C-alpha positions as CSV (number, residue, x, y, z in Angstrom):
1,M,171.6,92.0,38.2
2,A,174.1,91.4,35.4
3,S,174.5,93.9,32.6
4,N,173.4,92.9,29.1
5,F,176.2,95.0,27.6
6,T,179.5,93.6,26.6
7,T,182.5,95.1,24.7
8,A,181.4,93.5,21.4
9,G,177.6,93.9,21.4
10,V,174.4,93.7,23.4
11,A,172.1,90.9,24.3
12,I,168.5,91.6,23.2
13,G,165.7,89.1,23.8
14,G,168.2,86.2,24.2
15,E,170.1,87.1,21.0
16,F,173.5,88.6,20.8
17,V,173.5,91.7,18.6
18,T,176.5,93.7,17.4
19,A,176.6,97.0,15.6
20,L,177.3,96.9,11.8
21,A,179.0,100.3,12.1
22,W,179.3,103.2,14.5
23,A,180.9,106.7,14.3
24,N,181.8,109.6,16.5
25,F,182.3,112.6,14.4
26,D,182.7,116.4,14.3
27,G,180.1,118.0,12.0
28,T,181.6,121.6,12.1
29,G,184.1,123.3,9.9
30,T,186.2,120.7,8.1
31,V,184.2,117.6,9.2
32,S,186.0,114.6,10.5
33,I,185.5,111.2,12.0
34,R,187.1,111.0,15.5
35,D,186.7,107.3,15.8
36,S,184.6,104.7,14.0
37,Y,184.0,101.1,13.0
38,G,182.5,100.1,9.6
39,F,182.7,103.6,8.1
40,S,185.2,104.7,5.5
41,S,184.4,108.4,5.2
42,L,182.2,111.3,6.1
43,T,180.9,113.9,3.5
44,D,179.6,117.4,4.5
45,L,176.5,117.9,2.3
46,A,175.2,121.2,3.7
47,V,174.6,122.9,7.1
48,G,173.3,120.2,9.4
49,N,173.5,117.4,6.8
50,W,176.2,114.8,6.4
51,E,176.7,111.5,4.6
52,L,178.4,108.5,6.3
53,N,179.9,106.0,3.9
54,F,180.2,102.3,4.8
55,S,183.6,100.5,4.6
56,S,181.9,97.6,2.9
57,T,178.7,97.3,0.9
58,L,175.8,95.9,3.0
59,G,173.6,93.1,1.8
60,N,170.5,95.3,2.1
61,A,169.4,98.7,3.2
62,N,167.0,97.4,5.9
63,Y,168.9,98.6,8.9
64,V,168.3,100.9,11.9
65,V,170.3,104.0,12.7
66,S,170.5,105.3,16.3
67,S,171.8,108.9,16.3
68,S,172.7,111.5,18.9
69,G,174.7,114.6,19.5
70,N,175.5,117.1,22.2
71,I,175.7,120.9,21.9
72,G,173.8,121.7,25.0
73,S,170.7,122.9,23.2
74,Y,167.2,121.6,24.2
75,G,165.1,120.5,21.3
76,D,167.8,119.4,18.9
77,Q,166.6,116.6,16.7
78,Y,168.8,114.0,14.9
79,G,167.7,111.9,12.0
80,S,168.8,109.7,9.2
81,Q,167.5,109.3,5.7
82,A,168.3,108.0,2.2
83,F,169.3,104.6,3.4
84,G,171.5,102.7,0.9
85,T,173.8,99.8,1.0
86,T,176.9,102.0,0.7
87,K,175.9,105.1,2.7
88,F,173.1,107.0,4.5
89,Q,172.5,110.6,5.3
90,F,172.5,112.0,8.8
91,N,171.0,115.4,9.9
92,C,170.6,117.7,12.9
93,S,168.0,120.4,13.3
94,S,166.6,122.7,15.9
95,G,163.1,123.8,15.2
96,S,162.8,124.2,11.4
97,A,166.5,125.1,10.9
98,Y,169.3,122.6,10.2
99,K,172.5,123.2,12.2
100,D,176.1,121.9,12.5
101,Q,177.3,120.3,15.7
102,A,180.7,119.4,17.0
103,Q,179.7,116.1,18.8
104,L,177.7,113.7,16.7
105,N,177.2,109.9,16.9
106,A,175.6,107.3,14.8
107,T,175.3,103.5,15.3
108,V,173.9,101.1,12.7
109,F,172.2,97.8,13.5
110,G,170.9,95.2,11.1
111,D,171.8,91.9,9.5
112,G,174.0,93.6,6.8
């Protein structure tokens, strides 16, 4: 069976879809983007809360963010909010407490 994944995107339901933007970043100490596409910068808002800024203004804010991280803790939750055409907010929590993590990832899909 052939894989649907390619180096530029993914085939979903017969359509070829590419990410508008993606980032691999460190959310601890002095936050930094390790590698990315479509993002210009990262802002540390508070413990467990960051803002990812797009390189270019999107045509609308109707996009989807897939997020993940890895600290080895069971029950960590990742989310995004405050969707805008120039940026969105990303957060990580465990239970009711927000927390910083060293390995975080976000991918944005939409028609831009």
